[in-house]
N, C-alpha and C positions, 0 to 999 in steps of 0.2 A: 082529191088531198081534200080528210081530214085537220078545216083547221081548228080544230083543239087538240090534234097535235102537235110535241115536241118540235120546234121548226129548229132551223141554224141557215142563218146565208150568209155565206159565202164568197167573198173579195176579194180582186188578185189583182196587191195595189203596186203597181209600177215608177218610180222614183224617177222625176228627173229636175234638176238642181241649172236652173237655166242664166248665163249673162242675159243684162237688161241693160236697149243701149240706152240713150236720152233722151226720147220721153220714154224711158218704164217699159216697158211694150220686152216684151224674148224675144231677141235675139237671137234665137236659134245658134245659139251653140251652148253648151252641158257642159258639163263634170263628167267626165266622164267617168264608170263604175269602180274605175284601184281610188277614186283619187272616196270617192261615197266611202268606200269601204275602207280606206286609210280613217277615217273621221266614225266609220261605228256603225254608218251605217248601206242595208245591207237593197242595192235596186229592183228589185223586188222578194215579196213577199205576201201571204196569203193573211187577213184577217176574218176570224169566225167572231159571227153576237149569235146564240140564243137563248131562248127562252120557250116559259112550258105549256106556248098557244102560239099562232100565227101572229097574234097579234100583245104579245109579250116580246113575239122578237122581232118585229117591224120595227116597236116603239124602240128596240132600244138599237137597233137601227138606226133608225133617225137620229138621237139622239152622237149620237157617234159617228153619224157622219157632220152635226151640226160642229162640234169638240173640233174639225179636222176645219171644217167654214168659219170660225172663228180667230180674230186677224186686229195687231193690233190697232187702232189709231178710227 
């Protein structure tokens, strides 16, 4: 594979919203797909990140993943 060619990263994202137990851990209970859809959230989707080279694609992908990992506190 030629790293100087345009590249695209495709992620298949599954969304689950878990109820937390008293210790703040996932209880195993999740909201239903219909509850997510009522909130305007799809239970799964594809995310695509592209770049003019492998390096640019990877840098953009890393930045996108870091945005997902940001949290309050």
